[in-house]
Legacy VTK file of the C-alpha trace (Angstrom):
# vtk DataFile Version 3.0
C-alpha trace
ASCII
DATASET POLYDATA
POINTS 591 float
129.103 35.031 208.266
128.047 37.829 210.592
125.165 38.684 208.286
123.966 35.082 208.413
123.863 35.039 212.222
122.002 38.350 212.206
119.291 36.847 209.959
119.031 33.805 212.216
118.626 36.030 215.235
115.842 37.947 213.497
114.053 34.731 212.595
114.402 33.451 216.141
112.828 36.599 217.509
110.071 36.429 214.912
109.074 32.825 215.461
109.943 32.503 219.129
111.212 29.437 220.994
110.892 25.736 220.008
107.562 24.286 218.819
106.712 22.674 222.175
106.149 26.067 223.780
104.240 27.670 220.892
100.768 27.540 222.455
101.914 29.299 225.589
103.845 31.822 223.544
100.782 32.600 221.408
98.720 33.381 224.514
101.384 35.743 225.762
101.604 37.420 222.379
97.833 37.970 222.320
97.873 39.734 225.686
100.781 41.860 224.573
99.044 42.903 221.351
95.929 43.917 223.297
97.962 46.141 225.577
100.031 47.394 222.684
96.874 48.601 220.901
95.970 50.764 223.877
99.523 52.035 223.985
99.433 52.807 220.271
96.152 54.702 220.686
97.645 56.695 223.541
100.761 57.514 221.530
98.626 58.424 218.530
96.509 60.824 220.593
99.676 62.398 222.023
101.106 62.837 218.541
97.832 64.348 217.338
97.741 66.712 220.299
101.180 68.030 219.359
99.949 71.119 217.522
103.462 72.402 216.848
103.642 69.994 213.899
100.869 71.828 212.013
102.040 75.301 211.056
100.411 75.392 207.608
97.320 73.793 206.090
99.644 71.768 203.861
100.941 70.019 207.000
97.509 68.430 207.553
96.519 65.233 205.715
94.060 67.024 203.411
92.960 66.163 199.902
94.357 68.105 196.976
90.889 69.492 196.173
90.487 70.952 199.653
94.012 72.395 199.646
93.364 73.974 196.264
90.179 75.630 197.535
91.940 76.869 200.691
94.793 78.275 198.637
92.457 80.198 196.317
90.631 81.653 199.336
94.044 82.692 200.737
93.827 80.444 203.793
97.461 79.498 204.438
98.102 79.374 208.187
95.543 77.796 210.557
94.323 79.655 213.627
94.588 78.260 217.156
91.200 76.539 217.147
91.859 75.102 213.685
95.330 73.888 214.642
94.072 72.176 217.800
90.765 70.752 216.540
91.543 69.560 212.995
93.881 66.694 214.024
91.116 65.146 216.136
88.214 65.884 213.779
90.119 64.558 210.755
90.911 61.348 212.645
87.172 60.672 213.119
86.834 61.553 216.810
83.870 63.370 218.310
84.833 66.847 219.424
83.556 69.680 221.616
85.378 72.901 220.734
85.397 76.270 222.466
87.233 79.385 221.326
86.968 83.146 221.340
84.790 84.929 218.841
86.456 85.577 215.506
88.956 82.730 215.909
88.017 80.778 212.762
85.517 78.191 214.011
83.626 78.196 210.689
86.610 76.860 208.756
87.362 74.394 211.558
83.990 72.723 210.977
83.893 72.964 207.166
87.201 71.172 206.483
86.239 67.962 208.406
82.947 67.807 206.477
84.677 67.908 203.094
87.382 65.437 204.115
84.957 63.001 205.764
82.821 62.718 202.624
85.850 62.629 200.306
87.469 59.752 202.215
84.184 57.842 202.209
83.971 58.135 198.415
80.729 60.098 198.623
78.961 61.074 195.422
75.785 62.862 194.386
73.874 59.563 194.380
74.781 58.615 197.971
72.280 60.984 199.595
72.737 63.067 202.726
76.180 62.671 204.288
76.738 65.817 206.377
74.488 68.075 208.434
75.480 71.527 209.734
73.041 73.210 212.157
73.331 76.961 212.826
71.285 79.135 215.224
70.417 81.970 212.812
69.684 82.341 209.116
72.560 84.765 208.592
75.118 82.409 210.128
73.793 79.522 208.031
74.050 81.687 204.910
77.614 82.633 205.799
78.618 78.983 206.342
76.958 78.067 203.044
78.995 80.745 201.250
82.313 79.658 202.781
81.812 75.948 202.057
80.970 76.759 198.429
84.235 78.678 198.071
86.501 76.204 199.885
84.892 73.040 198.525
84.159 74.140 194.972
86.540 71.526 193.508
84.703 68.673 195.233
81.730 66.998 193.573
79.347 67.378 196.522
75.962 69.083 196.359
75.093 71.525 199.142
71.731 73.017 200.188
70.684 75.852 202.480
67.496 75.282 204.520
66.376 78.345 206.466
63.092 79.981 207.376
61.454 82.514 205.118
62.038 80.490 201.935
59.763 78.327 199.774
59.288 74.926 201.434
57.716 73.355 198.332
60.753 74.323 196.259
63.020 72.565 198.767
60.844 69.472 199.230
61.495 67.766 195.877
65.202 68.647 195.695
66.335 67.745 199.190
66.715 64.037 198.395
69.637 64.701 196.007
71.702 66.775 198.450
74.945 65.627 200.134
75.471 68.511 202.589
72.671 70.433 204.336
73.273 73.706 206.182
70.163 74.675 208.120
68.474 76.174 211.140
66.818 73.804 213.672
63.217 74.822 212.977
63.315 74.369 209.209
65.217 71.064 209.457
62.691 69.617 211.904
59.857 70.733 209.613
61.350 68.752 206.722
61.944 65.754 208.990
58.264 65.735 209.955
56.706 66.549 206.568
59.147 65.571 203.812
59.437 61.903 202.845
62.389 62.659 200.546
64.676 63.568 203.467
66.573 60.498 204.689
69.309 60.678 207.334
70.076 56.936 207.485
73.507 57.309 205.835
74.600 60.421 207.728
78.364 60.454 208.310
78.988 63.655 210.269
76.895 66.117 212.324
78.061 69.684 213.029
76.398 71.926 215.639
77.654 75.497 215.322
77.168 78.056 218.122
75.522 75.445 220.329
75.062 77.816 223.263
73.121 80.259 221.103
70.898 77.475 219.750
69.946 76.492 223.287
69.525 80.089 224.464
67.037 80.685 221.650
64.839 77.864 222.996
65.695 75.113 220.506
66.579 72.458 223.100
63.486 70.333 222.391
63.977 70.676 218.638
67.613 69.605 218.977
66.654 66.535 220.993
64.071 65.606 218.345
66.610 66.087 215.536
69.279 63.981 217.250
66.718 61.213 217.859
66.147 60.960 214.081
69.854 60.582 213.267
71.875 57.335 213.168
74.055 56.618 216.193
77.076 55.567 214.151
78.250 59.034 213.129
80.854 61.654 213.947
79.706 64.738 215.856
81.458 68.090 216.174
80.068 70.715 218.549
81.451 74.263 218.500
80.708 77.214 220.748
82.313 80.422 221.971
81.208 79.782 225.563
80.776 76.508 227.436
77.566 76.610 229.478
75.721 73.923 231.398
73.215 73.473 228.574
76.030 72.936 226.075
77.501 70.223 228.274
74.101 68.532 228.517
73.752 68.635 224.731
77.228 67.186 224.253
76.309 64.220 226.455
73.350 63.460 224.190
75.065 64.056 220.832
78.643 62.840 221.285
80.472 59.677 222.353
83.700 60.137 224.327
84.344 63.576 222.821
87.694 65.309 222.783
87.498 68.675 224.558
89.388 71.427 222.752
89.599 74.909 224.251
91.918 77.080 222.213
92.052 80.050 224.585
91.477 78.554 228.027
94.822 79.884 229.288
94.268 83.406 228.001
94.020 86.224 230.504
90.964 87.857 228.892
87.823 86.309 227.426
87.775 88.733 224.490
90.283 89.089 221.615
93.611 90.703 222.484
93.328 93.291 219.716
90.004 94.630 221.018
89.997 97.966 222.843
86.983 98.100 225.153
85.426 100.983 227.041
82.116 101.998 228.570
80.251 105.267 228.962
77.729 106.275 231.644
74.699 108.233 230.437
70.980 108.536 231.090
68.402 106.664 229.020
67.124 109.855 227.410
70.642 110.823 226.234
71.397 107.605 224.339
69.848 108.689 221.035
71.767 111.990 221.016
75.066 110.253 221.826
74.400 107.607 219.198
73.728 110.219 216.513
76.791 112.257 217.522
78.953 109.129 217.377
77.751 108.287 213.862
78.330 111.826 212.579
81.878 111.892 213.996
82.783 108.430 212.596
81.559 108.619 209.005
84.584 106.822 207.560
84.258 103.732 209.758
82.270 100.520 209.641
80.032 100.396 212.725
77.564 97.910 214.224
75.134 99.324 216.805
73.307 96.843 219.044
69.904 97.547 220.618
67.583 95.326 222.633
64.454 94.991 220.484
63.414 94.609 216.867
61.018 97.562 217.108
63.811 99.773 218.400
66.065 98.802 215.503
63.278 99.437 212.994
62.493 102.910 214.349
66.101 104.085 214.750
67.013 102.844 211.269
64.081 104.672 209.684
64.577 107.866 211.698
68.318 108.110 211.030
67.787 107.450 207.320
65.426 110.456 207.171
67.903 112.625 209.097
70.729 111.725 206.640
73.953 111.602 208.678
76.153 111.289 205.570
76.831 107.546 205.852
74.679 104.553 204.780
72.321 103.412 207.571
71.108 99.805 207.548
69.059 97.683 209.918
69.020 93.987 210.742
66.506 92.387 213.114
64.724 89.084 213.566
61.249 89.973 212.288
62.589 91.343 209.005
61.672 89.639 205.739
64.217 86.993 204.734
64.971 88.607 201.384
65.643 91.961 203.040
67.858 90.305 205.644
70.010 88.734 202.940
70.208 92.045 201.055
71.278 93.938 204.194
73.816 91.231 205.031
75.433 91.427 201.600
75.305 95.236 201.304
76.938 95.781 204.687
79.615 93.217 203.852
80.506 95.036 200.627
80.614 98.533 202.186
83.847 100.041 203.471
82.026 102.598 205.647
78.477 102.008 206.888
76.328 101.768 210.015
74.143 98.781 210.830
71.633 98.989 213.690
70.915 95.422 214.752
69.571 93.206 217.493
71.297 90.126 218.902
70.438 88.261 215.692
73.715 89.722 214.343
75.780 88.928 217.443
76.525 85.262 216.752
78.989 83.930 214.235
78.530 86.572 211.537
81.877 87.446 209.993
81.680 90.958 208.548
84.996 92.074 207.139
86.554 95.291 208.385
84.206 96.197 211.262
85.923 99.011 213.180
83.450 99.749 215.987
80.835 97.846 217.968
78.536 100.158 219.940
76.169 98.608 222.483
73.509 101.230 223.094
71.499 98.905 225.340
73.124 96.818 228.040
73.418 93.074 227.223
71.602 90.580 229.411
74.676 88.488 230.297
78.449 88.558 229.976
78.196 85.885 227.258
75.994 88.183 225.181
78.566 90.937 225.604
81.353 88.627 224.374
79.396 87.657 221.275
78.447 91.248 220.462
81.989 92.629 220.636
83.172 89.574 218.706
81.953 91.172 215.460
85.140 93.258 215.462
88.818 92.405 216.089
88.399 89.123 214.219
91.255 86.915 212.997
93.925 88.739 215.063
92.898 92.190 213.802
92.207 95.289 215.905
88.855 96.818 216.802
86.970 99.047 219.242
83.921 98.419 221.427
81.846 100.893 223.453
79.119 100.028 225.969
76.457 102.509 227.115
75.421 102.098 230.765
72.991 104.060 232.910
74.029 105.073 236.451
71.861 102.297 237.906
73.475 99.686 235.624
77.130 100.647 236.057
78.020 98.891 239.306
76.202 95.618 238.640
77.293 95.225 235.000
80.944 96.133 235.553
81.123 93.613 238.406
79.595 90.969 236.144
82.098 91.664 233.359
85.062 91.688 235.752
84.165 88.186 236.903
84.210 87.070 233.245
87.748 88.509 232.741
86.551 91.306 230.460
88.576 94.520 230.904
86.762 97.833 230.355
87.898 101.414 230.789
85.526 104.218 231.682
85.206 106.913 229.051
83.580 110.340 229.295
81.786 111.793 226.287
83.019 115.075 224.876
80.204 117.573 225.583
81.232 119.823 222.685
80.723 116.972 220.201
77.201 116.113 221.405
74.238 117.169 219.294
70.606 117.506 220.404
68.442 116.037 217.641
65.130 115.952 219.520
63.629 118.887 217.532
64.616 117.200 214.274
63.165 113.893 215.463
59.870 115.566 216.348
59.734 117.199 212.915
60.359 113.871 211.167
57.742 112.076 213.277
55.146 114.768 212.583
55.761 114.354 208.870
55.689 110.535 208.781
52.852 109.020 210.809
54.104 105.463 210.322
57.452 106.394 211.850
55.578 107.919 214.790
53.907 104.567 215.422
57.282 102.812 215.195
58.638 105.234 217.817
55.809 104.461 220.232
56.249 100.721 219.756
60.000 101.054 220.180
59.644 102.801 223.542
57.155 100.215 224.805
59.286 97.309 223.550
62.401 98.636 225.279
60.566 99.142 228.570
59.190 95.620 228.315
62.671 94.204 227.720
63.996 95.970 230.822
60.967 94.875 232.830
61.385 91.189 231.890
65.140 90.960 232.547
66.102 88.464 235.238
69.043 90.366 236.688
67.209 93.049 238.653
70.467 94.368 240.117
71.392 95.648 236.665
67.988 96.244 235.075
65.684 98.393 237.231
62.521 99.544 235.494
61.857 102.139 238.200
65.059 103.995 237.301
63.846 104.694 233.751
62.288 108.110 233.144
59.577 107.113 230.672
58.614 110.690 229.783
62.185 111.741 229.025
62.775 108.526 227.070
59.717 109.194 224.901
60.868 112.772 224.250
64.297 111.513 223.165
62.542 109.397 220.528
60.806 112.530 219.220
57.401 111.769 220.746
55.252 114.593 222.077
53.111 112.328 224.267
54.105 109.309 226.305
52.805 106.038 224.816
50.591 103.817 226.919
52.572 101.151 228.750
50.043 98.686 230.107
52.256 96.624 232.387
53.666 99.764 234.031
50.211 101.365 234.332
48.888 98.207 235.937
51.628 98.216 238.539
51.193 101.925 239.259
47.408 101.474 239.602
47.912 98.668 242.086
50.341 100.814 244.045
47.868 103.725 244.019
45.066 101.512 245.387
47.367 100.239 248.107
48.341 103.787 249.098
44.682 104.886 249.222
43.750 101.927 251.411
46.685 102.697 253.650
45.590 106.327 254.068
42.006 105.314 254.806
43.175 103.142 257.664
44.958 106.034 259.337
42.864 107.626 262.125
42.828 111.446 262.197
44.759 112.734 265.205
44.181 116.442 264.801
40.635 117.840 264.944
41.682 120.865 262.929
42.212 118.724 259.857
39.425 116.206 260.465
35.834 117.073 259.635
32.776 114.917 260.087
30.388 114.712 257.192
27.060 116.352 258.088
23.964 115.213 256.285
21.577 117.876 255.054
18.085 116.649 255.888
16.418 119.164 253.566
18.477 118.148 250.553
16.963 115.468 248.368
19.168 112.758 246.959
19.062 112.607 243.185
18.464 109.255 241.554
21.605 107.993 239.901
19.851 105.484 237.654
16.407 104.839 236.101
14.922 101.390 235.650
13.461 100.812 232.170
11.166 97.838 231.669
10.490 96.028 228.412
6.863 97.152 228.501
7.871 100.808 228.706
10.223 100.367 225.765
7.466 98.696 223.719
4.986 101.517 224.423
7.605 104.085 223.461
8.205 102.320 220.180
4.499 102.142 219.368
3.957 105.818 220.159
6.871 106.915 217.967
5.950 104.411 215.225
9.478 103.015 215.045
9.929 99.880 212.979
11.917 97.204 214.720
14.067 94.460 213.277
12.271 91.117 213.195
14.094 87.802 213.455
12.141 84.583 212.831
13.216 81.056 213.707
11.748 78.075 211.796
11.566 74.406 212.724
12.135 71.406 210.436
8.561 71.595 209.075
8.980 75.233 208.084
6.728 76.649 210.804
7.657 79.745 212.766
8.817 78.784 216.228
10.067 82.072 217.596
9.978 85.733 216.631
12.513 88.202 218.014
12.245 91.973 218.018
15.656 93.600 218.435
15.846 97.264 219.368
18.907 99.431 220.050
18.171 102.331 222.419
21.335 103.300 224.237
22.114 99.621 224.737
20.909 96.516 222.890
17.604 95.366 224.366
16.148 92.098 223.197
12.671 90.763 223.895
10.799 87.875 222.362
7.246 86.923 221.541
6.441 83.250 221.206
3.843 82.128 218.672
LINES 1 592
591 0 1 2 3 4 5 6 7 8 9 10 11 12 13 14 15 16 17 18 19 20 21 22 23 24 25 26 27 28 29 30 31 32 33 34 35 36 37 38 39 40 41 42 43 44 45 46 47 48 49 50 51 52 53 54 55 56 57 58 59 60 61 62 63 64 65 66 67 68 69 70 71 72 73 74 75 76 77 78 79 80 81 82 83 84 85 86 87 88 89 90 91 92 93 94 95 96 97 98 99 100 101 102 103 104 105 106 107 108 109 110 111 112 113 114 115 116 117 118 119 120 121 122 123 124 125 126 127 128 129 130 131 132 133 134 135 136 137 138 139 140 141 142 143 144 145 146 147 148 149 150 151 152 153 154 155 156 157 158 159 160 161 162 163 164 165 166 167 168 169 170 171 172 173 174 175 176 177 178 179 180 181 182 183 184 185 186 187 188 189 190 191 192 193 194 195 196 197 198 199 200 201 202 203 204 205 206 207 208 209 210 211 212 213 214 215 216 217 218 219 220 221 222 223 224 225 226 227 228 229 230 231 232 233 234 235 236 237 238 239 240 241 242 243 244 245 246 247 248 249 250 251 252 253 254 255 256 257 258 259 260 261 262 263 264 265 266 267 268 269 270 271 272 273 274 275 276 277 278 279 280 281 282 283 284 285 286 287 288 289 290 291 292 293 294 295 296 297 298 299 300 301 302 303 304 305 306 307 308 309 310 311 312 313 314 315 316 317 318 319 320 321 322 323 324 325 326 327 328 329 330 331 332 333 334 335 336 337 338 339 340 341 342 343 344 345 346 347 348 349 350 351 352 353 354 355 356 357 358 359 360 361 362 363 364 365 366 367 368 369 370 371 372 373 374 375 376 377 378 379 380 381 382 383 384 385 386 387 388 389 390 391 392 393 394 395 396 397 398 399 400 401 402 403 404 405 406 407 408 409 410 411 412 413 414 415 416 417 418 419 420 421 422 423 424 425 426 427 428 429 430 431 432 433 434 435 436 437 438 439 440 441 442 443 444 445 446 447 448 449 450 451 452 453 454 455 456 457 458 459 460 461 462 463 464 465 466 467 468 469 470 471 472 473 474 475 476 477 478 479 480 481 482 483 484 485 486 487 488 489 490 491 492 493 494 495 496 497 498 499 500 501 502 503 504 505 506 507 508 509 510 511 512 513 514 515 516 517 518 519 520 521 522 523 524 525 526 527 528 529 530 531 532 533 534 535 536 537 538 539 540 541 542 543 544 545 546 547 548 549 550 551 552 553 554 555 556 557 558 559 560 561 562 563 564 565 566 567 568 569 570 571 572 573 574 575 576 577 578 579 580 581 582 583 584 585 586 587 588 589 590
């Protein structure tokens, strides 16, 4: 009997009060359901934000194919950025993520791509479904490699579009691709020129290292790319630093994005396992310290950062000829694409090696087992410093970073890094371990003329980079001893630096004008110029007329070049006699 009354009570609650009040009750129910939806969304977001529920990748609602790929790649526990971003990205929300370097952002953007296409039932015949944009070719290549390993059990086709490759080879095959990993320039080229590329069915857009993309001057290209994409899509934007330009880009690309910052409460902006220090030295001592560091760390994997491509090219070539006993490699922006890929793969496979690189290697590249990051040249900003040192101490490992500063750079740069919560300790070089390699450098440059030219261009390029820096409190071109810097590169003579010569010439003219304006106050040091009436002034120039030149030619019987001009009827209109005596003199005789 009690069970019967319980069923009646349930029915009464389900169907409400008597029939006469049903219309009013329906209206109330409708308003309640509308509010309940908002409440359910709020509760759902709170449950998603509870990252303590996701300790392993198996705790996420992932497909068996993705889990199988993660397991074979030995990805078991998610990192902080993966644990906090995946619940939102897998639910279909737009997301703006920020995390320290080496925290696993690449995997945090690859998993949503695979799951989004898998849930949509995407196949090879559905066309382009996902787009991943990277700032550099090396980062795009790395993302392409990781997605092929993790998603190898899915049936999606993936393509890599970067500069330095054959565009015609890509043009006819791009229409059958499901996932494109690219750089902004090459993607925009295909959008403008390739009729096979269609983005109408795009499901998800990924922008990796957004701050670097904008710093490299791709803001207009990014706006043009986003304008060609459908509005009904999911967008994920990842970056190691959140700048004003990144926020502006997120307003254009995303709709009500979820902001995820995995390490916003951390004390330091760099990884906890990174030991950082700086060393004060003069510009002309950097090459000697760099060489001594390499010789004393032969069993380690080292990345050395310099400012310019021409510097990296010269130092790589010079150190290879000097043979320090460890493989020396170079990576810079103007290098051929095939060589860049070869260097990338060789350095990845080495246990002990040295790579001299520019900032092209400072973003997103995940080299395994990097022990040291040496910044020979001071970075332009604190963000650049963070990205450079982020090549080591990745995925909760340990690493070391050393920064070379000149005495004029120390105060300004250390203050800048302190404001960014970057701790550095001052370190003094061991004088007994330093080696002077200037005689060896001069011998190598005298033997290889091409390397000598690279040295001259490297010096000029470095001076230009210092001269064009915005932060003049840190970068002072007047504090650089150009002669000593050239000698440290093994050069016997100082190369011509036009922009510095121009400034010095202007200063010299100003000083001369200033001295001329000064009136002599002491008669002992002031003499009036006396004109010698008997002396005859020599003529400084001689006027030569065309008639005199013609007579001289006739007397010497010199044949002149004759140039005839004809009209439409074939008659001679003009005859020119061209003679070269000292300078080119031209005179004409009309017929």
